[in-house]
TIVEX-294132 format. One record per residue (C-alpha): residue number from 1; x, y, z. Coordinates in Angstrom, 2 decimals. Example, Ala and Ser with C-alpha at 12.3 -4.5 7.8 and 13.67 -1.06 7.14 Angstrom:
<rs>
1,12.30,-4.50,7.80
2,13.67,-1.06,7.14
</rs>
This chain:
<rs>
1,30.60,105.32,108.44
2,32.66,103.51,105.73
3,31.23,100.14,105.24
4,34.43,98.41,104.98
5,32.88,94.87,105.59
6,33.18,92.89,102.34
7,33.25,89.15,101.92
8,33.72,86.09,101.21
9,35.70,83.00,100.08
10,32.70,80.82,99.37
11,29.13,82.01,99.24
12,26.94,80.20,101.73
13,23.62,81.39,100.45
14,20.66,81.49,102.71
15,17.89,81.46,100.14
16,16.46,78.31,101.65
17,16.64,78.36,105.43
18,17.22,75.38,107.70
19,14.70,74.18,110.24
20,15.67,75.21,113.78
21,15.62,72.30,116.22
22,17.13,71.61,119.59
23,19.54,68.69,119.84
24,17.18,67.06,122.35
25,14.01,67.78,120.44
26,11.67,65.30,118.83
27,11.35,67.19,115.55
28,8.33,65.25,114.32
29,6.27,66.55,117.23
30,7.46,70.14,117.21
31,6.70,73.05,114.97
32,9.62,74.42,113.00
33,10.48,77.85,111.68
34,12.92,79.02,109.04
35,16.28,80.36,110.11
36,19.98,79.77,109.61
37,21.90,77.51,111.93
38,25.05,79.06,113.34
39,27.89,78.53,110.95
40,30.89,76.83,112.52
41,33.63,79.36,113.20
42,37.16,78.77,112.04
43,39.41,77.25,114.75
44,40.95,80.55,115.83
45,37.63,82.39,116.23
46,36.11,79.34,117.93
47,38.64,79.83,120.74
48,37.06,83.15,121.72
49,35.19,82.89,125.04
50,31.94,84.20,123.53
51,31.50,81.30,121.10
52,30.08,78.73,123.53
53,27.82,81.37,125.04
54,26.43,82.35,121.64
55,25.81,78.72,120.67
56,23.94,78.12,123.90
57,21.90,81.31,123.54
58,20.87,80.47,119.97
59,19.62,77.01,120.96
60,17.71,78.48,123.88
61,16.11,81.18,121.73
62,15.22,78.66,119.02
63,13.42,76.50,121.52
64,11.38,79.50,122.67
65,10.40,80.43,119.12
66,9.47,76.84,118.24
67,7.10,76.79,121.19
68,5.61,80.18,120.30
69,5.86,81.55,116.75
70,4.56,84.90,118.03
71,7.49,85.32,120.40
72,8.74,88.45,118.64
73,11.16,89.38,121.40
74,13.05,86.13,120.89
75,13.12,86.62,117.13
76,14.65,90.06,117.64
77,17.23,88.58,120.01
78,18.12,85.97,117.40
79,18.48,88.61,114.69
80,20.74,90.61,116.97
81,22.93,87.56,117.60
82,23.20,86.96,113.84
83,24.26,90.59,113.33
84,26.91,90.17,116.01
85,28.14,86.90,114.53
86,28.35,88.47,111.06
87,30.63,91.21,112.45
88,32.87,88.74,114.26
89,33.23,86.13,111.51
90,32.76,88.17,108.33
91,30.15,85.68,107.11
92,27.74,88.42,106.08
93,26.18,86.61,103.09
94,25.26,83.78,105.45
95,23.77,85.79,108.29
96,22.25,88.96,106.83
97,19.54,87.21,104.76
98,18.59,85.33,107.93
99,18.38,88.63,109.81
100,16.12,90.17,107.19
101,13.86,87.11,107.18
102,13.41,87.33,110.95
103,12.96,91.11,110.99
104,10.46,91.16,108.13
105,8.47,88.50,109.96
106,8.42,90.62,113.12
107,7.34,93.72,111.17
108,4.59,91.72,109.45
109,3.24,90.58,112.82
110,3.84,93.92,114.57
111,4.02,96.86,112.10
112,4.89,99.29,114.91
113,7.87,97.40,116.30
114,10.69,99.92,116.67
115,13.51,97.43,117.24
116,12.66,95.50,114.08
117,12.83,98.65,111.96
118,16.04,99.79,113.67
119,17.80,96.45,113.16
120,16.52,96.18,109.59
121,17.91,99.63,108.78
122,21.27,98.54,110.18
123,21.33,95.36,108.08
124,20.35,97.30,104.94
125,23.21,99.67,105.66
126,25.64,96.75,105.87
127,24.35,95.47,102.54
128,24.98,98.95,101.04
129,21.28,99.65,100.46
130,21.85,103.14,101.78
131,18.71,104.91,100.59
132,16.53,102.05,101.82
133,18.34,102.13,105.17
134,17.57,105.84,105.43
135,13.88,105.26,104.71
136,13.53,102.38,107.18
137,15.59,104.20,109.81
138,13.47,107.33,109.46
139,10.36,105.19,109.96
140,11.93,103.87,113.17
141,12.33,107.39,114.56
142,8.57,107.95,114.20
143,8.10,105.02,116.58
144,10.82,106.06,119.03
145,12.64,109.35,118.69
146,14.76,108.92,121.81
147,16.91,105.92,120.93
148,20.56,106.68,120.15
149,21.17,103.54,118.05
150,18.86,104.58,115.25
151,20.48,108.00,114.94
152,23.81,106.23,114.45
153,22.28,104.29,111.57
154,20.83,107.49,110.10
155,24.21,109.20,110.47
156,25.90,106.38,108.55
157,23.24,106.32,105.83
158,23.52,110.06,105.29
159,27.31,109.85,105.13
160,27.14,107.16,102.46
161,24.58,109.17,100.48
162,26.76,112.29,100.71
163,24.33,114.19,102.93
164,27.10,115.33,105.24
165,25.33,118.21,106.99
166,22.42,115.93,107.83
167,24.88,113.29,109.03
168,26.36,115.82,111.47
169,22.87,116.53,112.84
170,22.23,112.82,113.37
171,25.64,112.43,115.04
172,24.95,115.33,117.37
173,21.52,113.92,118.22
174,23.05,110.54,118.97
175,25.71,112.04,121.21
176,23.15,114.11,123.11
177,21.12,110.98,123.85
178,23.98,108.64,124.69
179,27.61,109.68,124.55
180,29.85,106.67,124.16
181,31.82,104.50,121.77
182,29.18,104.50,119.04
183,28.57,108.26,119.05
184,32.25,109.24,119.43
185,33.21,107.01,116.50
186,30.65,108.75,114.26
187,31.99,112.12,115.31
188,35.50,110.90,114.46
189,34.61,109.88,110.94
190,32.75,113.12,110.27
191,35.75,115.12,111.46
192,37.89,113.11,109.07
193,35.53,113.90,106.21
194,35.65,117.60,107.06
195,39.45,117.55,107.03
196,40.11,117.58,110.79
197,42.40,114.56,111.08
198,43.69,115.55,114.53
199,40.11,115.95,115.77
200,39.18,112.59,114.25
201,42.00,110.93,116.19
202,40.93,112.55,119.45
203,37.30,111.48,119.00
204,38.32,107.91,118.18
205,40.51,107.83,121.30
206,37.39,108.73,123.27
207,35.46,105.97,121.51
208,38.12,103.40,122.34
209,38.32,104.50,125.98
210,34.53,104.28,126.28
211,34.49,100.62,125.18
212,34.62,97.59,127.40
213,38.29,96.47,127.43
214,39.05,93.53,125.09
215,35.49,93.55,123.68
216,34.93,93.30,119.93
217,33.58,96.86,119.90
218,36.61,98.28,121.72
219,38.94,96.35,119.42
220,37.14,97.80,116.43
221,37.54,101.35,117.79
222,41.22,100.78,118.58
223,41.82,99.35,115.12
224,40.08,102.32,113.52
225,42.27,104.62,115.59
226,45.35,102.73,114.40
227,44.24,103.18,110.79
228,43.87,106.91,111.37
229,47.48,106.96,112.55
230,48.57,104.90,109.53
231,46.79,107.29,107.18
232,48.51,110.27,108.76
233,51.99,108.71,108.80
234,52.36,107.84,112.50
235,53.28,104.19,112.04
236,54.90,103.81,115.46
237,51.74,104.82,117.34
238,49.59,102.68,115.06
239,51.77,99.62,115.65
240,51.68,100.12,119.42
241,47.86,100.18,119.39
242,47.61,97.12,117.16
243,49.96,95.14,119.38
244,47.70,95.89,122.36
245,44.65,94.69,120.43
246,46.34,91.46,119.42
247,47.49,90.78,122.96
248,43.84,90.85,124.03
249,42.32,89.33,120.86
250,45.00,87.42,118.90
251,42.46,86.40,116.27
252,41.22,89.92,115.50
253,41.64,89.85,111.74
254,41.31,93.58,111.12
255,44.25,94.32,113.43
256,46.36,91.68,111.68
257,45.46,93.29,108.35
258,46.40,96.73,109.68
259,49.80,95.32,110.69
260,50.16,94.36,107.05
261,49.35,97.92,106.00
262,52.17,99.17,108.26
263,54.61,96.72,106.69
264,53.50,97.84,103.23
265,53.95,101.50,104.17
266,57.50,100.63,105.24
267,58.12,98.94,101.90
268,58.36,95.49,103.55
269,56.09,93.79,101.05
270,56.94,90.16,101.90
271,56.09,90.81,105.56
272,52.91,92.59,104.51
273,51.83,89.61,102.40
274,52.31,87.26,105.37
275,50.06,89.49,107.49
276,47.37,89.73,104.80
277,47.42,85.94,104.42
278,47.06,85.53,108.17
279,44.12,87.95,108.27
280,42.44,86.15,105.36
281,42.68,82.82,107.16
282,40.85,84.37,110.10
283,38.11,86.07,108.10
284,36.92,85.97,104.47
285,37.24,89.72,103.91
286,37.73,90.91,100.33
287,39.80,93.93,101.34
288,42.45,91.64,102.86
289,42.93,89.92,99.50
290,42.92,93.27,97.74
291,45.66,94.53,100.07
292,47.73,91.44,99.31
293,47.28,92.11,95.59
294,48.52,95.66,96.10
295,51.62,94.37,97.94
296,52.29,91.90,95.12
297,51.90,94.71,92.61
298,54.36,96.89,94.51
299,56.82,93.98,94.47
300,56.47,93.79,90.69
301,54.49,90.53,90.66
302,51.87,91.97,88.32
303,50.52,88.65,87.05
304,49.94,87.32,90.56
305,48.38,90.61,91.62
306,45.98,90.62,88.69
307,44.92,87.04,89.38
308,44.15,88.02,92.95
309,42.19,91.09,91.83
310,40.11,88.77,89.62
311,39.56,86.49,92.62
312,38.28,89.51,94.56
313,35.83,90.32,91.77
314,34.52,86.75,91.84
315,34.10,86.98,95.61
316,32.12,90.21,95.21
317,29.95,88.64,92.51
318,29.09,85.82,94.90
319,28.50,88.31,97.69
320,26.12,90.29,95.48
321,23.89,87.23,95.14
322,22.92,87.66,98.79
323,21.78,91.24,98.17
324,25.05,93.03,98.92
325,25.67,95.93,96.53
326,29.32,95.80,95.48
327,29.53,98.03,92.40
328,31.92,100.58,93.88
329,34.35,97.89,94.99
330,34.18,96.25,91.57
331,34.91,99.59,89.90
332,38.10,99.95,91.94
333,39.20,96.39,91.16
334,38.60,96.72,87.42
335,40.55,99.97,87.58
336,43.50,98.08,89.08
337,43.23,95.55,86.27
338,43.22,98.29,83.66
339,39.77,97.26,82.42
340,38.60,100.85,82.27
341,35.26,100.37,80.48
342,34.19,97.86,83.13
343,35.44,100.17,85.86
344,33.42,103.06,84.46
345,30.30,100.90,84.07
346,30.26,99.93,87.73
347,31.33,103.35,88.97
348,28.42,104.94,87.10
349,25.94,102.54,88.67
350,27.08,103.59,92.13
351,27.33,107.26,91.17
352,23.71,107.25,89.99
353,22.67,105.94,93.41
354,24.60,108.51,95.45
355,26.05,111.31,93.32
356,27.04,113.46,96.31
357,29.28,110.93,98.06
358,32.91,112.05,98.01
359,34.34,108.51,97.74
360,32.39,107.60,94.62
361,33.31,110.96,93.07
362,36.96,110.20,93.82
363,36.57,106.84,92.09
364,34.82,108.42,89.10
365,37.59,111.03,88.86
366,40.32,108.41,88.78
367,38.50,106.25,86.23
368,38.10,109.23,83.88
369,41.73,110.25,84.47
370,42.85,106.72,83.59
371,40.78,106.91,80.40
372,42.45,110.22,79.50
373,39.34,112.37,79.99
374,40.96,114.92,82.30
375,38.23,117.59,82.15
376,35.52,115.24,83.44
377,38.00,113.80,85.94
378,38.52,117.29,87.38
379,34.76,117.87,87.75
380,34.43,114.74,89.87
381,37.62,115.47,91.78
382,36.40,118.97,92.65
383,33.27,117.36,94.08
384,35.36,114.83,96.01
385,37.45,117.66,97.48
386,34.56,119.89,98.42
387,34.44,118.87,102.10
388,38.13,119.63,102.66
389,39.01,115.98,103.36
390,42.75,115.58,103.94
391,43.74,112.25,102.44
392,47.17,111.65,100.91
393,45.78,109.43,98.18
394,43.05,111.94,97.35
395,45.61,114.74,97.17
396,48.02,112.80,94.93
397,45.21,111.94,92.54
398,44.06,115.57,92.49
399,47.66,116.58,91.75
400,47.93,114.11,88.88
401,44.71,115.43,87.32
402,45.83,119.06,87.62
403,49.21,118.17,86.14
404,47.54,116.44,83.17
405,45.50,119.61,82.57
406,48.66,121.73,82.62
407,47.84,123.36,85.97
408,51.36,123.09,87.37
409,50.86,125.30,90.42
410,47.73,123.47,91.51
411,49.46,120.12,90.99
412,52.42,121.16,93.14
413,50.05,122.44,95.84
414,48.23,119.10,96.06
415,51.45,117.06,96.04
416,52.78,119.26,98.86
417,49.58,118.71,100.85
418,49.81,114.95,100.32
419,53.38,114.83,101.61
420,52.39,116.85,104.65
421,49.44,114.59,105.43
422,51.26,111.29,105.10
423,54.79,110.93,103.73
424,54.64,107.12,103.94
425,51.54,106.54,101.88
426,52.32,109.39,99.51
427,55.27,107.46,98.08
428,53.04,104.54,97.18
429,50.23,106.74,95.94
430,52.58,108.67,93.66
431,53.93,105.39,92.25
432,50.38,104.27,91.49
433,49.57,107.64,89.94
</rs>
């Protein structure tokens, strides 16, 4: 899956962990262990009904671990709660180092603990350590080959590494073990990669319907479905889905952001900016700021847009200090700023890690096109197109490269495909091209 979870306004590093104590505990008489206290949620997210429950659970688990440092089950439960909290709040740099500390401790004490390896692989995936996630996830399958969760992680890792046929195998294995939201959503993304946008929408509908109504997971699936509709030009259906999400979870930042994308597709840039600002107040997600910068750029406020792109780069630099690999995102931002040498430097770093991934090849193609090296741009674009992915932006960029090479017929073919896929986004993509 795309790891679209980037952060954060201020880095809250977890290099030195805080001692876990109960409010009623006499700390001088109790053993302590290293972990991160729950970070206070912003006021909107604190209104969610799960917040008090999570706080209570964390204190209860901490007390158990303080009384027994070998209580590995409790440490795994705590790591799982941190992973959940990271998803809800976007505070990944705060929680993921804590997760890894707990999971590495469990593995040290119990080298055959399946859950620890499975959760660690998932955290590594979120930090964009894709090859490491694949290795750790594969180790987990030797301990338990009948758990659907780990095959989802392996599916995602293989997608990010560009091993698409292997990703399909992992997705199929996952679905055979436990059909549901998690497996249907993987099938959806793979269909999208293989160019079956209609099939991707159908699979994501199944994922959404399989989720518990109003849960974070179901909201995520619904939001992903809405984005599929946005990317294929069906703004009305996307907006209807997003409104349902926000009725159930008014503080769901990704749905607010997607509303901004709809406004931007309509050319309503001031409305889009308001939505992106609202989403950013709910969650420190870099992509929300990047979307605002794009809206400002479309309005003609180039100076403001560039300042915001620079802010995004600073946020990613802070994020990287917690172990999150952010080179691909930096490449795209430097490309927007017109700093092409920097863009190429970071794109190459990511390309060397995963040369078969279609997204990084797309980025490499556009960097080389922007530098005027059309022949190399085409080589990367051909690799990005090899799976038959039907994306309007991908098609418009392919068209621009073919046009620069004098291949008029090919250019017209790709522009025609882009318009067919998504007339709304094509207009913006052509302007950027």
